[in-house]
LOPA-355445 format. One record per residue (C-alpha): x, y, z. Coordinates in steps of 0.02 Angstrom, whole numbers, plus 50000, padded with zeros to 5 digits. Layout:
<atoms>
XYZ;...
</atoms>
This chain:
<atoms>
541005429752399;541155425352584;541545407052546;542945412752429;543655423452571;543565408852693;544415397252568;545845409652546;545945412052734;546025393152760;547475391752636;548385405952723;548205397752893;548705380552828;550215388452742;551015391252912;550985372552947;551385366152773;552765378752740;553915371652874;554165352752848;555895353452926;556025348453109;555715362353233;556625365153396;558495362853423;558665349453288;557815360153156;558785375753207;560415366153198;559965359353026;559535376852966;561185383853031;562145369552949;561235372752784;561655391352794;563475387352827;563565374652685;562755387052564;563865402052607;564825400252443;563165402352352;562795418052454;564505425152409;564205421152225;562485429552230;563225444952316;564605445952184;563305443952045;562205457552121;563665469552130;564225465051952;562465468851893;562535485651984;564105490151887;563405484251720;561615490751740;561595505351864;559925510951789;559065495851869;559625501352043;559195519652011;557395514151977;557275507052152;557315523952236;557135522452426;556885503552411;558725502352366;559195501052551;557725489652596;558135472552666;556995459952581;556865442452652;556485429552517;555875413252593;555695398052481;554245388752565;554795372952652;556675376152647;557685378652806;558565394052734;558005411052671;558885424552570;559095441752647;559345453352498;559875471552508;559885478152328;560985493152370;561955493952206;563815491252226;563565488952414;562165476252388;562205459552475;561355442652483;561465433252648;560795416152693;559875415552858;558895401652946;557095402752888;556465399153062;557435413353144;556675430653128;557785442253025;557675461153028;556925466052862;555745478652784;554825465852678;554615447052671;554165436652518;553675418352531;553225406252391;553695388852332;555465388252261;554915384352084;553735399152083;555095410952147;556265404952009;554905406651876;554515424251936;556345429151920;556445420651750;554945430751693;553915415351648;552615417951785;551515432851827;551835439352004;550165448352017;549205432551971;550235422252095;549915435052233;548045435752205;547965416752193;548775416052366;550295406752299;551455421252338;551425429852508;552115447252541;552245455152713;552935471752770;553325486352654;552495480752494;553105496852411;554895490152422;554385473652342;553405482552205;554885494052170;556025479052152;554795469852040;554505485251931;556375488351913;556675470351859;555215470551737;555645487451660;557435481951634;556785465651557;557965455651666;557925436951691;558755424751810;560195423151686;560575441751708;560875439351894;561785422851889;563395420451789;562635405851692;562225402851509;560455406851452;559235396351552;557775387051472;556045388851550;555975379651715;554865364251728;553725363151880;554465354052029;553475340052110;552835342652289;554195339652417;555115348752556;555515362952433;553685364652378;552395359252505;550745353052435;549395365252486;547535365752456;547225376352303;549055376652253;549665375852076;550005358552006;
</atoms>
């Protein structure tokens, strides 16, 4: 029991080192800002998709309750950018922010990019990923759970958020800057 706790603790501590392969300091901050700037069209598209979804499926946003105004920072491990999502219906927004800069938020989610995409696609179990220490949640977990429950109850997938044709199941990505190799991580 205690050795299991220490193993999980060791992965959590090593996550802080492995999750940031991009350079730190002024060079890394500059790269993160450049990545945010280059990806602004994607942020605008995601905001438009979120607002379109609010018009088409207002029931999903009603299920959120107080979490509707929560700012949730979604950090793909190892990437220089993070997504700051405010699921506030027709006023909702998705912003790209440097992952290394602290952003004001009520909750923060971090996981490898492929896991985040599989969770949104519905092909991976969020509870199992959380308890396996592959998905980290900080802050107001009630906001994250409200968001997850609303998505699951509405039986939404990634294709519902993005204006794309139906997506096939996502294959696992190899370790790299978007998915750092960690002790005990999924392969």
